[in-house]
C-alpha positions in Angstrom: 124.5 180.3 131.2 121.4 178.9 129.4 118.4 180.6 127.7 115.2 178.7 128.4 111.5 179.5 128.0 109.6 180.7 131.0 107.4 177.6 130.8 110.6 175.5 131.5 111.6 177.4 134.6 111.9 175.6 137.9 111.5 177.1 141.3 115.1 177.8 142.6 116.6 178.5 139.2 118.9 181.6 139.2 118.3 184.4 136.7 121.6 185.8 135.5 120.5 188.5 133.1 118.0 191.4 133.7 114.5 190.5 132.7 113.1 193.2 130.4 109.5 193.7 129.4 108.3 194.3 125.8 108.2 198.1 126.6 111.9 198.0 127.5 111.4 198.3 131.3 113.5 196.2 133.7 111.0 193.9 135.4 113.6 192.0 137.5 117.3 192.7 138.0 119.6 189.8 137.5 120.9 187.7 140.3 117.6 186.4 141.9 116.4 182.9 142.5 112.9 182.1 141.1 110.1 181.5 143.6 106.5 180.9 142.7 105.8 184.6 142.9 108.5 185.5 140.3 107.3 182.7 138.1 103.7 184.0 138.2 104.9 187.6 137.4 107.0 186.4 134.4 103.9 184.6 133.0 101.7 187.6 133.7 104.1 189.9 131.7 104.3 187.4 128.9 108.0 187.1 129.1 109.0 184.4 126.6 112.5 183.4 127.8 115.1 184.1 130.5 118.8 183.4 131.0 119.5 181.1 134.0 122.6 179.7 135.6 123.3 176.0 135.3 121.8 174.1 138.2 125.0 172.8 139.7 126.6 176.2 139.8 123.5 177.8 141.2 123.4 175.3 144.1 127.1 175.8 144.8 126.6 179.6 144.9 123.6 179.2 147.1 125.7 177.1 149.5 128.4 179.8 149.5 125.8 182.5 150.2 124.4 180.5 153.1 127.9 179.9 154.5 128.8 183.6 154.2 125.6 184.6 156.0 126.4 182.2 158.9 129.8 183.7 159.2 128.3 187.2 159.2 126.0 186.3 162.1 128.9 184.7 163.9 130.9 187.8 163.7 127.9 189.9 164.7 127.3 187.8 167.8 131.0 188.1 168.8 130.7 191.9 168.4 127.5 191.9 170.5 129.2 190.1 173.4 132.3 192.4 173.2 130.2 195.5 173.2 128.3 194.4 176.3 131.6 194.0 178.1 132.8 197.4 176.8 129.7 199.2 178.1 129.8 197.3 181.4 133.4 198.2 182.0 133.0 201.8 180.9 131.6 202.6 184.3 134.8 201.8 186.1 137.7 201.5 183.6 139.2 204.5 181.8 140.6 202.1 179.2 138.7 201.2 176.1 140.0 198.1 174.2 140.1 199.8 170.9 142.3 197.2 169.2 139.9 194.4 170.1 136.9 196.6 169.0 138.5 197.6 165.7 139.6 194.0 165.0 136.1 192.7 165.6 134.5 195.4 163.6 136.8 194.8 160.6 136.0 191.1 160.7 132.3 191.9 160.7 132.6 194.5 157.9 134.5 191.9 155.8 131.1 190.1 155.6 129.0 193.3 155.1 127.6 192.1 151.7 125.2 190.0 153.9 123.9 193.1 155.7 120.8 194.6 154.1 119.9 197.9 155.8 116.1 197.7 155.1 115.6 194.1 156.0 118.3 193.0 158.5 117.0 191.8 161.9 119.5 190.5 164.5 118.9 187.0 165.8 117.4 186.7 169.3 116.6 190.4 169.4 115.0 191.6 172.7 114.3 195.2 173.8 116.7 194.9 176.8 119.6 194.7 174.4 118.4 197.4 172.0 121.3 199.7 172.9 124.0 197.2 171.8 122.2 196.1 168.6 121.5 199.7 167.7 125.2 200.5 168.1 126.3 197.7 165.8 123.7 198.4 163.1 124.5 202.1 163.2 128.2 201.2 162.8 127.5 199.0 159.7 125.0 201.5 158.2 127.4 204.4 158.8 130.3 202.5 157.2 128.2 202.0 154.0 126.8 205.5 154.1 130.3 207.0 154.4 131.5 204.8 151.5 128.4 205.8 149.4 128.7 209.5 150.1 132.3 209.7 148.9 134.4 209.8 152.1 137.9 208.6 151.5 138.6 204.9 152.3 140.8 205.9 155.3 137.6 207.4 156.9 135.3 204.3 156.5 136.5 202.4 159.6 136.8 205.5 161.8 133.2 206.4 160.8 132.1 202.8 161.7 133.9 203.1 165.0 132.1 206.4 165.7 128.8 204.6 165.0 129.7 201.6 167.2 130.6 203.8 170.2 128.3 206.8 169.7 126.0 205.7 172.6 128.6 204.5 175.0 127.7 207.3 177.3 124.4 205.4 178.1 126.6 203.1 180.2 126.5 205.9 182.8 122.8 206.7 182.6 120.4 205.0 185.0 119.1 201.8 183.2 115.7 202.3 184.7 115.4 205.6 182.8 116.6 204.1 179.5 114.0 201.3 179.9 111.1 203.4 181.2 108.0 202.5 179.2 106.2 205.8 180.0 106.9 209.4 179.3 110.1 210.7 180.9 110.1 213.6 183.3 112.0 216.8 182.4 114.8 215.7 184.8 115.0 212.3 183.2 115.1 213.8 179.7 118.0 215.9 180.8 119.8 212.9 182.3 119.4 211.0 179.0 120.7 213.9 177.1 123.9 213.8 179.2 124.8 210.5 177.6 126.5 212.6 174.8 128.8 214.3 177.4 129.4 211.1 179.3 130.3 209.3 176.1 132.8 211.9 175.0 134.4 211.9 178.5 134.8 208.2 178.2 136.5 208.3 174.8 138.4 211.6 174.7 141.6 210.3 176.2 141.7 207.2 174.0 144.8 207.9 172.0 144.2 205.2 169.4 140.8 206.5 168.4 140.3 209.1 165.7 139.1 212.5 166.9 136.2 212.4 164.6 135.1 209.0 166.0 135.2 210.5 169.5 133.1 213.5 168.4 130.4 211.2 167.2 129.6 210.4 170.8 129.3 214.1 171.6 127.6 215.4 168.5 125.3 212.7 167.1 122.3 214.6 168.4 123.4 218.0 167.2 121.4 219.4 164.3 122.3 221.6 161.3 120.0 224.5 162.5 121.4 224.5 166.0 118.3 222.8 167.5 120.2 219.8 168.8 122.1 219.0 172.0 124.2 219.0 174.1 125.9 222.3 172.8 123.4 223.4 170.2 126.2 223.9 167.6 125.3 224.5 164.0 126.2 222.8 160.7 129.9 223.8 160.1 130.7 223.0 163.8 129.4 219.5 163.6 132.0 216.9 162.5 131.3 215.2 159.2 131.4 211.8 160.8 128.8 212.8 163.3 126.5 214.0 160.5 126.6 210.4 159.0 126.0 208.8 162.4 123.0 211.1 163.0 121.2 209.8 159.9 122.0 206.2 160.6 121.0 206.5 164.3 117.6 208.1 163.6 116.8 205.5 161.0 117.6 202.5 163.3 115.9 204.2 166.3 112.7 204.5 164.4 112.8 201.1 162.7 113.6 199.1 165.9 111.3 197.8 168.6 111.9 199.6 172.0 110.3 199.2 175.4 108.2 202.3 174.8 107.3 202.1 171.1 107.0 199.6 168.2 109.2 199.6 165.1 108.0 201.6 162.1 108.1 200.6 158.5 111.6 201.4 157.0 110.0 202.9 154.0 107.7 205.1 156.1 110.7 206.1 158.2 112.7 207.1 155.0 109.8 209.4 154.1 109.7 210.9 157.5 113.5 211.4 157.6 113.2 213.1 154.2 110.4 215.4 155.3 111.1 216.1 159.0 114.9 216.4 158.7 114.7 219.4 156.4 117.2 221.9 157.9 118.2 219.5 160.7 120.3 216.8 159.0 122.8 217.3 156.2 120.6 217.1 153.1 123.2 215.6 150.8 123.8 212.7 153.2 120.1 212.1 153.7 119.7 212.1 149.9 122.5 209.6 149.4 121.1 207.3 152.1 117.6 207.2 150.8 118.6 206.6 147.2 121.1 204.0 148.0 119.0 201.9 150.4 116.1 201.8 148.0 118.1 201.2 144.8 118.7 197.5 145.1 115.3 196.2 146.3 113.4 195.1 143.2 112.0 191.7 144.2 111.5 192.7 147.8 108.2 191.4 149.3 106.3 194.1 151.1 103.0 194.6 152.9 101.1 197.8 152.1 99.2 199.9 154.5 96.0 198.2 153.4 97.5 194.8 154.3 97.9 193.6 150.8 101.2 191.7 150.0 103.1 192.4 146.9 106.5 192.6 145.3 108.6 195.7 144.3 109.2 195.6 140.6 110.3 199.2 139.8 111.7 202.2 141.7 111.6 205.6 140.2 114.7 207.7 141.2 112.4 210.7 141.7 110.2 208.8 144.2 112.6 206.2 145.8 110.3 205.5 148.8 107.3 204.9 146.5 108.0 202.1 144.1 105.7 200.2 141.8 104.4 197.0 143.5 103.0 193.9 141.8 100.1 192.4 143.8 98.9 189.2 142.1 99.4 190.7 138.6 97.9 194.2 139.5 100.5 196.9 139.4 100.2 199.6 142.2 102.2 202.8 141.6 102.7 204.2 145.1 104.0 207.5 143.6 100.5 208.0 142.2 98.4 206.4 144.9 99.6 208.6 147.8 97.1 207.2 150.3 99.0 203.9 150.3 102.5 203.3 151.6 104.7 200.3 152.4 103.9 199.3 155.9 106.4 196.5 156.3 109.2 194.7 154.4 108.3 191.0 154.7 
């Protein structure tokens, strides 16, 4: 490590200790690489010096990070191809290759440090493959959420498997209905809702799959107040795994492009989930999710609802979806300016 003045900083240097303002507030968390934007902010806040990693080590670590990211996308693409086959075969075959699925999922999760819930976008994403991408993202998000929320380690993979297979019942729904760009008829809505029953029927006789994982297919649209489907069961009758998958599924459904709607801002979705899920989703799981996904994003570049581009520099735990954003040296506190919100993570 080396302490240098900010005037000596170079683009690409890695900061290895938190940068603190004269008021004692953390301006940047350690572990980021300096871009022109960070450099300008450091100068604007009159930061005299920072601690950086020696150049050779920084480059080596950056190469390792890039290699790990490539490996993550490789495992992701393998899982995508496997899941397509699983969904295709679910129509005719009563056997689900759980060992292959579990092995692939474990290999993907081994690289999960390269998965960022708020900013991750699959490569070559198209709306025709939404169902498969959503299943993988729900699996990864549910794994992390289960871990964050205090589930025992023996539950983490079964929760992820429940997320991966929660929509397998869609394999038996007419693809034309799933891809329909206009409003569904009452009969079509009823058919789509049957995917929960179809999914459980596909999974229920799979001996090597945890019962909770199977129930995720049946119950991920059930709600705490009994307003969900297919059985309208209430809170204590919904399996804890399914409660986790419900939160992850709603988040990814709202933040993904579909044939009939555009993706919404992840920060706006978090606010909507917080408000609209009251009484419908398990509140402690929602709270864990929101606080955890917004906790690590100082330095994230965002576009506000008025189209200005800025950088998150501070997140107040009381307002996790409304951080402070630096826009060319002007600090905008979204917790105070409620008319603005984060439209997009850039």
